[in-house]
N, C-alpha and C positions, 0 to 999 in steps of 0.2 A: 453407479458412482454415488457416493453419499455427499450431501451438501450441508453447510452450516451457514448461519446468518452473519452479518457484518459485526454484530455485537459480540458473538462468540469468538470470531476471528480477532477482533480488537483486544479482547481479554487475553487470548492466547499469545498474541504478538506483542502486547504491552504498548499499544498505540490507541488513539481515539477511534471511535466508530466513524467519525467524519473522515479521517485519513484513509480508512479502509474503503469507504465509498469513493473518495478521490482516486485511489489506485485502481479501483474497478472501472470508473468512468474513463480513466486514461488508458485502459487496456493493459495495465501492468500486472494483473493477476490472471494467469492462464486458467481458462475453464470457468471463469466467473460468468454467471448468467443473471439477467434482470427479469424477474417475474413480477409484473405490475410495478409497484413502487419498491420492491424488495430485491436486494442483491443476494444471490446464493453463490457461495464459494466452495469449491471442492475441499474436502477434509484434508487432503494431502497437498494443498497449494502452498507454495513457498512465499515467504515475505519478500516483497521487492525492495530494492535499495531505495533509500530516501534521497531523492534527487534534489532536495533543497540545499544540501550542504556540499561544499567543495573543499578540497584540501587547501590549506592556507600557506602555500609556498610563495613567499614574497621575495622577489629579487631586489637587489640594492637599487634604491631610487624609485621603486614603484610603490603605488598605493600609499603615498605620504601626503 
């Protein structure tokens, strides 16, 4: 299996290197391995959903 660095993944996915490291640390990228201080991600890994955002369905009288 071929691996790439967090910088390469960040460029491919259009997110920051830091967010890729965050996803790796949280176990959200299947097959990611940490070798020393470097995360290695499989070439065919899928971008995880960004858990920071939720849908903004507001019911009457809530969140006001």
